[in-house]
C-alpha positions as MATLAB code, in Angstrom:
seq = 'MRNNPIWQQLTLHAQKTKLKDLSHLWQQPDRHNKLTFESKNIYLDLSKNWIDDEALNHLCELASQAGLKEAIKKLFNAEVVNTTDQLAATHTTLRDPAHPNHRNNTKALFSLADAVSTGQIKTAFGKQVKQLVNIGIGGSYLGPRLVVESLTELQSESRIPVYFAASVDDSLINQLFQSIDIEHCLFCISSKSFSTVETLMNARAIQTKLKEISGYQPTQEQSSLMAITANTKRAIEVGIPKCMVLPFDASVGGRFSLWSAIGFPIVLAAGKEQFQALLHGAHEMDLHFRNKPFTENIPVLMALMSIWYRNFMGLSAYSCLPYDARLRSLPKWLQQLMMESTGKMHNVKGEVIDYPTTPWVFGDHGQLSQHAFFQAFHQGVDALPLDFIGVLEHNSPAQDFLLYNMIAQGAALMRGKEEDHSMKGCPGNKPSTTILLKDLSAESVGQLLAMYEHMIYTQSVIWNINCFDQPGVELGKSIARDIQEHVENNTLNEVALDPSTMALIKKVTE';
ca = [
     -45.771    6.835  -67.965;
     -46.265    7.637  -71.649;
     -49.005   10.119  -70.674;
     -46.545   12.115  -68.560;
     -46.146   15.573  -70.228;
     -42.360   15.497  -69.809;
     -42.255   11.999  -71.333;
     -44.252   13.308  -74.292;
     -41.947   16.306  -74.694;
     -38.925   13.997  -74.700;
     -40.619   11.767  -77.285;
     -41.191   14.733  -79.593;
     -37.725   16.149  -78.999;
     -36.087   12.788  -79.820;
     -37.702   12.887  -83.272;
     -35.556   15.850  -84.312;
     -33.033   14.556  -86.828;
     -30.330   16.973  -85.686;
     -30.178   15.162  -82.329;
     -28.646   12.216  -84.156;
     -26.090   14.409  -85.889;
     -22.971   14.696  -83.736;
     -21.341   17.178  -86.119;
     -24.318   19.485  -85.553;
     -24.339   18.922  -81.790;
     -20.654   19.821  -81.586;
     -21.485   23.301  -82.879;
     -23.002   24.054  -79.478;
     -20.763   26.426  -77.470;
     -18.671   24.859  -74.728;
     -20.211   21.422  -75.339;
     -17.266   19.463  -73.973;
     -17.082   21.322  -70.670;
     -20.839   21.098  -70.173;
     -20.841   17.330  -70.641;
     -17.770   16.261  -68.660;
     -17.992   15.508  -64.949;
     -15.640   14.423  -62.173;
     -16.039   12.768  -58.789;
     -12.936   11.773  -56.831;
     -11.245    9.135  -59.023;
     -13.796    9.092  -61.868;
     -13.881   11.302  -64.969;
     -17.003   11.022  -67.150;
     -17.227   12.336  -70.723;
     -20.749   12.353  -72.213;
     -19.949   14.780  -75.018;
     -19.935   12.153  -77.814;
     -23.576   11.249  -77.161;
     -26.784   12.132  -79.013;
     -27.877   14.622  -76.365;
     -28.362   18.371  -76.082;
     -29.150   20.799  -73.266;
     -32.893   20.641  -73.824;
     -33.039   16.846  -73.682;
     -30.847   16.721  -70.576;
     -32.983   19.321  -68.810;
     -36.146   17.391  -69.634;
     -34.577   14.154  -68.399;
     -33.626   15.778  -65.093;
     -37.182   17.029  -64.782;
     -38.436   13.494  -65.492;
     -36.261   12.210  -62.637;
     -37.670   14.881  -60.318;
     -41.255   14.033  -61.222;
     -40.532   10.339  -60.619;
     -39.612   11.205  -57.033;
     -35.952   10.293  -57.374;
     -34.813   12.658  -54.634;
     -37.181   11.043  -52.133;
     -36.286    7.551  -53.398;
     -32.599    8.232  -52.755;
     -33.446    9.283  -49.198;
     -35.452    6.081  -48.705;
     -32.525    3.977  -49.913;
     -30.037    5.562  -47.512;
     -32.493    5.702  -44.613;
     -33.020    1.925  -44.882;
     -36.728    2.350  -45.663;
     -38.602   -0.237  -47.726;
     -37.521   -0.038  -51.371;
     -37.885   -3.734  -52.224;
     -41.663   -3.598  -52.383;
     -42.036   -7.241  -53.418;
     -40.452   -8.571  -50.234;
     -41.188   -5.494  -48.102;
     -37.508   -5.023  -47.311;
     -35.000   -2.210  -47.234;
     -31.880   -2.476  -49.386;
     -29.041   -2.128  -46.906;
     -25.956   -2.638  -49.049;
     -24.982    1.027  -48.657;
     -24.913    0.702  -44.838;
     -22.134   -1.878  -45.172;
     -19.770    0.749  -46.567;
     -20.784    3.645  -44.305;
     -18.103    3.872  -41.578;
     -20.586    5.545  -39.212;
     -23.133    2.734  -39.467;
     -23.162   -0.288  -37.085;
     -23.683   -2.631  -40.054;
     -20.293   -1.571  -41.413;
     -18.490   -2.269  -38.155;
     -20.244   -5.574  -37.514;
     -19.659   -6.766  -41.069;
     -15.945   -5.985  -41.222;
     -15.378   -7.299  -37.679;
     -16.836  -10.706  -38.598;
     -15.018  -10.908  -41.950;
     -11.662   -9.797  -40.603;
     -11.839  -12.065  -37.565;
     -12.378  -15.162  -39.682;
      -9.834  -14.030  -42.273;
      -7.212  -13.584  -39.532;
      -7.979  -17.023  -38.097;
      -7.599  -18.590  -41.549;
      -4.457  -16.737  -42.634;
      -2.617  -17.297  -39.302;
      -3.350  -21.019  -39.266;
      -5.641  -20.876  -36.248;
      -8.300  -22.479  -38.441;
      -7.094  -25.490  -40.394;
      -8.662  -27.677  -43.031;
     -10.276  -31.012  -42.174;
      -6.913  -32.592  -43.041;
      -5.224  -30.629  -40.249;
      -3.369  -28.496  -42.824;
      -3.007  -24.725  -43.069;
      -5.306  -23.021  -45.570;
      -3.329  -21.973  -48.641;
      -6.145  -21.712  -51.197;
      -9.831  -20.797  -51.254;
     -12.476  -22.076  -53.667;
     -15.592  -19.894  -53.794;
     -18.660  -21.924  -54.772;
     -21.433  -19.562  -55.796;
     -23.378  -18.215  -58.743;
     -24.828  -14.849  -59.767;
     -24.097  -12.150  -57.205;
     -22.229  -14.639  -55.027;
     -19.749  -15.120  -57.877;
     -19.595  -12.198  -60.304;
     -18.906   -9.398  -57.805;
     -16.194  -11.148  -55.764;
     -14.492  -12.438  -58.915;
     -14.452   -9.001  -60.532;
     -12.920   -7.368  -57.448;
     -10.383  -10.132  -56.808;
      -9.176   -9.862  -60.406;
      -9.095   -6.066  -60.220;
      -7.101   -5.851  -56.985;
      -4.694   -8.779  -57.279;
      -4.025   -9.832  -60.841;
      -1.242   -7.914  -62.613;
      -0.562   -5.899  -59.435;
       0.603   -8.302  -56.768;
       0.159  -11.906  -55.866;
      -2.914  -12.903  -53.896;
      -2.309  -13.437  -50.189;
      -4.387  -16.588  -50.520;
      -5.221  -17.552  -54.126;
      -8.956  -17.740  -54.820;
     -10.637  -20.005  -57.354;
     -14.276  -19.685  -58.420;
     -16.729  -22.502  -59.215;
     -20.095  -21.333  -60.522;
     -21.444  -23.575  -63.265;
     -22.930  -27.040  -62.634;
     -20.566  -28.776  -65.010;
     -18.564  -31.906  -64.198;
     -15.776  -30.956  -66.591;
     -15.213  -27.642  -64.810;
     -15.268  -29.249  -61.346;
     -12.827  -31.964  -62.458;
     -10.540  -29.322  -63.962;
     -10.701  -27.403  -60.693;
      -9.679  -30.478  -58.693;
      -6.589  -30.810  -60.873;
      -5.610  -27.181  -60.221;
      -5.797  -27.079  -56.432;
      -4.137  -28.661  -53.438;
      -7.262  -30.127  -51.862;
      -5.743  -30.834  -48.431;
      -4.747  -27.165  -48.086;
      -7.958  -25.800  -49.596;
     -10.937  -24.141  -47.910;
     -14.172  -24.454  -49.854;
     -16.532  -21.506  -49.364;
     -20.193  -22.100  -50.256;
     -21.654  -18.656  -50.983;
     -25.424  -18.598  -51.293;
     -27.861  -16.057  -49.907;
     -30.734  -18.523  -49.559;
     -28.570  -21.644  -49.300;
     -31.048  -23.289  -51.639;
     -29.627  -22.376  -55.065;
     -29.614  -25.669  -56.967;
     -26.407  -25.038  -58.920;
     -24.442  -24.028  -55.830;
     -25.641  -26.969  -53.747;
     -24.882  -29.457  -56.534;
     -21.325  -28.147  -56.728;
     -21.064  -28.233  -52.933;
     -22.179  -31.880  -52.852;
     -19.610  -32.734  -55.508;
     -16.913  -31.142  -53.335;
     -18.117  -32.980  -50.222;
     -18.116  -36.312  -52.072;
     -14.580  -35.713  -53.310;
     -13.333  -34.758  -49.853;
     -14.793  -37.878  -48.233;
     -12.916  -40.049  -50.726;
      -9.529  -38.693  -49.605;
      -7.613  -40.388  -46.803;
      -7.134  -38.235  -43.719;
     -10.332  -36.234  -44.078;
     -11.529  -35.706  -40.507;
     -13.850  -32.699  -40.193;
     -14.574  -31.391  -36.697;
     -15.908  -28.199  -35.141;
     -12.295  -27.034  -34.811;
     -11.045  -27.885  -38.292;
     -13.067  -27.772  -41.470;
     -12.524  -27.716  -45.211;
     -15.962  -26.172  -45.659;
     -17.386  -22.774  -44.782;
     -20.529  -20.921  -45.793;
     -21.631  -17.364  -46.474;
     -25.401  -17.001  -46.338;
     -28.471  -15.195  -45.077;
     -29.841  -18.617  -44.042;
     -27.485  -19.717  -41.260;
     -29.824  -22.464  -40.067;
     -29.819  -24.179  -43.450;
     -26.011  -24.010  -43.708;
     -25.589  -25.689  -40.312;
     -28.148  -28.364  -41.263;
     -26.036  -29.446  -44.240;
     -22.961  -29.870  -42.064;
     -21.112  -26.545  -41.944;
     -19.735  -25.825  -38.434;
     -21.430  -22.794  -36.910;
     -18.086  -21.062  -36.412;
     -17.461  -21.382  -40.157;
     -20.676  -19.625  -41.224;
     -20.508  -15.940  -42.112;
     -24.030  -14.476  -42.104;
     -25.402  -11.438  -43.882;
     -28.824   -9.856  -43.756;
     -31.662  -10.756  -46.124;
     -32.063   -7.037  -46.865;
     -28.783   -7.138  -48.826;
     -29.673   -8.039  -52.400;
     -27.621  -10.818  -53.961;
     -26.301   -8.773  -56.861;
     -25.518   -5.885  -54.481;
     -23.795   -8.150  -51.945;
     -20.054   -8.030  -52.645;
     -19.713   -5.440  -49.834;
     -21.122   -7.945  -47.317;
     -19.780  -11.269  -46.055;
     -19.957  -12.341  -49.727;
     -16.760  -10.274  -50.074;
     -14.805  -12.691  -47.852;
     -12.785  -14.023  -50.850;
     -11.732  -10.419  -51.522;
     -10.435  -10.082  -47.961;
      -8.421  -13.302  -48.198;
      -7.010  -12.502  -51.633;
      -6.331   -8.767  -51.341;
      -6.190   -8.131  -47.605;
      -8.181   -6.196  -45.016;
      -6.768   -2.799  -45.988;
      -7.785   -3.261  -49.604;
     -11.295   -4.323  -48.622;
     -11.643   -1.290  -46.370;
     -10.467    0.947  -49.211;
     -13.009   -0.699  -51.528;
     -15.786    0.111  -49.049;
     -14.446    3.643  -48.628;
     -14.481    4.267  -52.372;
     -18.054    3.007  -52.646;
     -19.071    5.221  -49.712;
     -17.600    8.262  -51.473;
     -19.816    7.513  -54.462;
     -22.753    7.038  -52.077;
     -22.198   10.553  -50.761;
     -21.920   11.932  -54.304;
     -25.160   10.188  -55.340;
     -26.940   11.344  -52.213;
     -25.869   14.993  -52.241;
     -25.171   16.191  -55.779;
     -27.903   17.827  -57.877;
     -29.071   15.719  -60.789;
     -27.281   17.961  -63.300;
     -23.905   17.056  -61.703;
     -24.717   13.601  -60.351;
     -22.708   10.978  -62.237;
     -24.875    7.890  -61.515;
     -28.039    9.863  -62.243;
     -26.624   11.228  -65.506;
     -25.564    7.714  -66.554;
     -29.086    6.462  -65.844;
     -30.702    9.357  -67.698;
     -28.539    8.684  -70.743;
     -29.542    5.017  -70.756;
     -33.246    5.917  -70.428;
     -32.892    8.489  -73.218;
     -31.463    5.887  -75.574;
     -33.772    3.033  -74.526;
     -37.105    4.834  -74.374;
     -36.758    7.808  -76.695;
     -34.058    6.938  -79.231;
     -35.198    3.307  -79.522;
     -31.777    1.726  -78.983;
     -32.181   -1.691  -77.393;
     -28.597   -2.699  -76.572;
     -25.793   -1.363  -74.371;
     -22.112   -2.293  -74.288;
     -19.481   -2.074  -71.542;
     -15.879   -2.076  -72.820;
     -13.062   -1.923  -70.235;
      -9.604   -1.359  -71.714;
      -7.796   -3.066  -68.859;
      -7.476   -6.825  -68.347;
      -8.023   -6.445  -64.613;
     -11.567   -5.240  -65.320;
     -12.403   -7.949  -67.842;
     -15.221   -9.357  -65.665;
     -16.929   -5.964  -65.403;
     -19.233   -6.525  -68.431;
     -20.594   -9.803  -67.003;
     -21.104   -8.228  -63.580;
     -22.903   -5.255  -65.142;
     -24.942   -7.548  -67.353;
     -26.380   -9.314  -64.326;
     -26.742   -6.127  -62.306;
     -28.696   -4.303  -65.011;
     -30.665   -7.066  -66.717;
     -31.684   -8.931  -63.560;
     -32.529   -5.695  -61.742;
     -34.452   -3.845  -64.438;
     -35.607   -6.589  -66.794;
     -39.183   -6.185  -65.579;
     -42.625   -5.936  -67.216;
     -44.579   -4.914  -64.096;
     -44.421   -1.670  -62.151;
     -44.267   -1.576  -58.353;
     -48.082   -1.890  -58.211;
     -48.005   -5.101  -60.252;
     -49.398   -3.448  -63.373;
     -48.068   -4.379  -66.826;
     -46.032   -1.496  -68.233;
     -46.131   -0.298  -71.844;
     -42.522    0.854  -72.242;
     -39.229   -1.060  -72.475;
     -36.853   -1.188  -69.544;
     -33.413   -2.813  -69.513;
     -31.350   -2.851  -72.708;
     -29.507   -6.009  -73.723;
     -26.103   -5.668  -72.068;
     -22.888   -7.189  -73.388;
     -19.181   -6.436  -73.620;
     -15.627   -7.684  -73.244;
     -12.072   -6.429  -72.887;
     -11.842   -3.495  -75.270;
      -9.023   -4.645  -77.523;
     -10.468   -8.158  -77.832;
     -13.769   -6.552  -78.782;
     -12.078   -4.581  -81.565;
     -11.342   -7.875  -83.291;
     -14.797   -9.310  -82.633;
     -17.882   -7.068  -82.742;
     -16.446   -3.576  -83.431;
     -16.940   -4.163  -87.157;
     -20.680   -4.013  -86.477;
     -20.218   -0.880  -84.360;
     -18.470    0.968  -87.168;
     -20.311   -0.278  -90.261;
     -23.496   -1.852  -88.942;
     -26.778   -0.083  -89.549;
     -27.623    0.047  -85.850;
     -26.106    2.249  -83.183;
     -25.996    1.598  -79.444;
     -24.674    3.299  -76.314;
     -21.117    2.259  -75.440;
     -19.171    2.761  -72.232;
     -15.410    2.920  -72.853;
     -13.536    2.494  -69.551;
      -9.829    3.270  -69.183;
      -7.333    3.427  -66.305;
      -4.932    6.368  -66.309;
      -2.249    5.389  -63.798;
       0.099    2.686  -65.045;
       3.739    2.044  -65.884;
       3.433    0.174  -69.127;
       3.860    1.202  -72.788;
       1.370   -1.563  -73.597;
      -1.228    0.145  -71.426;
      -0.573    3.432  -73.231;
      -1.255    1.580  -76.470;
      -4.563    0.278  -75.095;
      -5.646    3.742  -73.964;
      -4.779    5.268  -77.332;
      -6.843    2.524  -78.963;
      -9.766    3.266  -76.663;
      -9.624    6.999  -77.381;
      -9.271    6.331  -81.118;
     -12.318    4.059  -81.170;
     -14.514    6.740  -79.636;
     -13.231    9.308  -82.126;
     -13.619    6.918  -85.065;
     -17.181    6.014  -84.123;
     -18.048    9.691  -83.993;
     -16.114   10.916  -87.060;
     -16.273    7.926  -89.383;
     -14.292    7.879  -92.621;
     -15.151    8.518  -96.232;
     -13.579    6.266  -98.871;
     -13.598    6.321 -102.649;
     -14.619    2.679 -102.466;
     -17.983    2.882 -100.690;
     -17.671   -0.568  -99.087;
     -14.670    0.656  -97.073;
     -16.330    3.775  -95.762;
     -17.600    4.124  -92.191;
     -20.508    6.534  -91.641;
     -19.493    7.682  -88.162;
     -22.013    9.578  -86.052;
     -22.111    6.688  -83.556;
     -22.467    7.715  -79.876;
     -20.250    6.646  -76.973;
     -19.366    7.510  -73.369;
     -15.849    7.512  -71.931;
     -15.106    6.808  -68.266;
     -11.560    7.293  -66.989;
     -10.369    5.979  -63.623;
      -7.497    7.805  -61.939;
      -6.001    4.409  -61.071;
      -7.145    0.871  -60.364;
      -6.876    1.174  -56.613;
      -9.448   -0.472  -54.368;
     -10.947    2.973  -53.808;
     -11.420    3.565  -57.548;
     -12.970    0.129  -58.044;
     -15.383    0.802  -55.188;
     -16.423    4.117  -56.748;
     -16.935    2.566  -60.179;
     -19.087   -0.320  -58.965;
     -21.174    1.878  -56.663;
     -21.673    4.265  -59.589;
     -23.235    1.491  -61.667;
     -25.331    0.288  -58.711;
     -26.814    3.745  -58.265;
     -27.304    4.082  -62.014;
     -29.479    0.956  -61.950;
     -31.421    2.170  -58.903;
     -32.103    5.479  -60.644;
     -33.353    3.656  -63.734;
     -35.734    1.599  -61.614;
     -37.179    4.658  -59.883;
     -37.883    6.447  -63.163;
     -39.277    3.261  -64.741;
     -41.340    2.716  -61.552;
     -40.149   -0.880  -61.132;
     -38.533   -2.871  -58.319;
     -34.846   -3.490  -59.028;
     -34.378   -5.750  -55.981;
     -36.436   -8.803  -56.982;
     -35.988  -11.366  -59.781;
     -39.126  -13.501  -60.321;
     -38.102  -14.369  -63.869;
     -34.935  -16.094  -62.629;
     -36.993  -18.553  -60.627;
     -39.338  -19.701  -63.422;
     -36.869  -21.802  -65.428;
     -35.390  -23.273  -62.247;
     -38.843  -24.295  -61.045;
     -39.645  -26.073  -64.312;
     -36.232  -27.780  -64.261;
     -36.885  -29.092  -60.738;
     -40.290  -30.408  -61.829;
     -38.843  -32.158  -64.884;
     -36.080  -33.802  -62.852;
     -38.563  -34.955  -60.207;
     -40.930  -36.481  -62.774;
     -38.063  -38.187  -64.622;
     -36.812  -39.731  -61.370;
     -40.344  -40.846  -60.420;
     -41.209  -42.003  -63.948;
     -44.285  -39.743  -63.987;
     -43.610  -37.602  -67.039;
     -46.921  -38.683  -68.564;
     -48.643  -36.727  -65.789;
     -47.040  -33.435  -66.831;
     -48.678  -31.008  -69.247;
     -45.706  -30.126  -71.449;
     -45.577  -29.180  -75.113;
     -44.531  -31.844  -77.660;
     -41.141  -30.209  -78.312;
     -40.192  -30.150  -74.621;
     -41.372  -33.764  -74.144;
     -39.348  -34.919  -77.157;
     -36.225  -33.173  -75.867;
     -36.606  -34.788  -72.426;
     -36.938  -38.209  -74.054;
     -33.767  -37.541  -76.089;
     -31.897  -36.758  -72.879;
     -33.252  -39.771  -70.993;
     -32.894  -42.391  -73.747;
];
């Protein structure tokens, strides 16, 4: 990669000091108009970034040489893009109204949702379902939670309130039990493989609790348990009635799965119309990503900016800052999406690469962040790319205040402030991106999330890595399973572990 002539040109161009001088960059004619872009409900402003026309042109050329245009076709034609598992990535088919996967997916989700909400399906106590607990982790948790919060909280009450249990933590499970009406609750075990240790431990805790309650009589007709999985056989083996299993295909990646059956909590909480609108918004962004030239393509431009900062400007972190409480889970969702997808050290041929990939991603609600880590943004030595995200349509003076704060932070980071007392001065010249949503409708949320998905896919193509596998996630889990097995069998002395790890295990088991 580093031997690529365009890569070398970008490396040399990034060394020009004026590229890190926003006051100089703003002398370019018509800079703001050249670096603002719109697609349906999304407005993107890149003008406060360390970028000029030459760098952007080179980056677009880099994308072309990486075969991005062909890679986009392969994604939408359901060709193999997950080279590790030799699978397509079919999440986009689930939101394409012309594709059979879309119709089959929504038909299954809506049919079960109707049966639950009308009382046709009852809990194992013979009671109508009035609450749902989603038991899942990673993509089975972060996506659904983000969308449920976005489309229900602060707008209207959920049709059926949804609770989320992700962490293997007795205190959290016990707290959950105190918050719900168990006899009226449907517990949804969401796991692609149906082998995730954390999810199954939580599921067993729920099953144990249910069996302790008088009147619990599960049958094929009434159940307090359901499952969403790509491994239907395994779900049935652990006692979930077949009619209560919503399947999805193994070609849908876990962190790209909220559009699939994994989105069932969204349907129950927000309704079928909202879920359809979510899919429609994502499909609109799919069309934009598929058809627009790179110079006008919002997900591609977002990816190129992140590659510019990571590989050529040497900035190793990235922050996502939504200025709307309904989007407060967006940073965690994006953190998993980006770091699990592109945190790779091997290219698609299995060769070790010699350039960094994913940045370290973090963030929080914008105003909360102002009173936490913005001090470091303004006066710290380091700079990093920031995404400010605001929602335009609202009916609240408080929301106006938040938007003004968001706009002011971007301006302050760029302009800085000189003070007679040097310790109070802020140097400015810090880059940022602003993303404005027309509203926080289901359609807008769908567009925003699909935008970030395609941004990550674009990164992976240019970095020549597979964004649909996660071998690093499995390593720690594998060691944990081995430790637990040896502790239970009293065979720790047979394990080749370092002295520190052995001492820590003994502390835990004493």
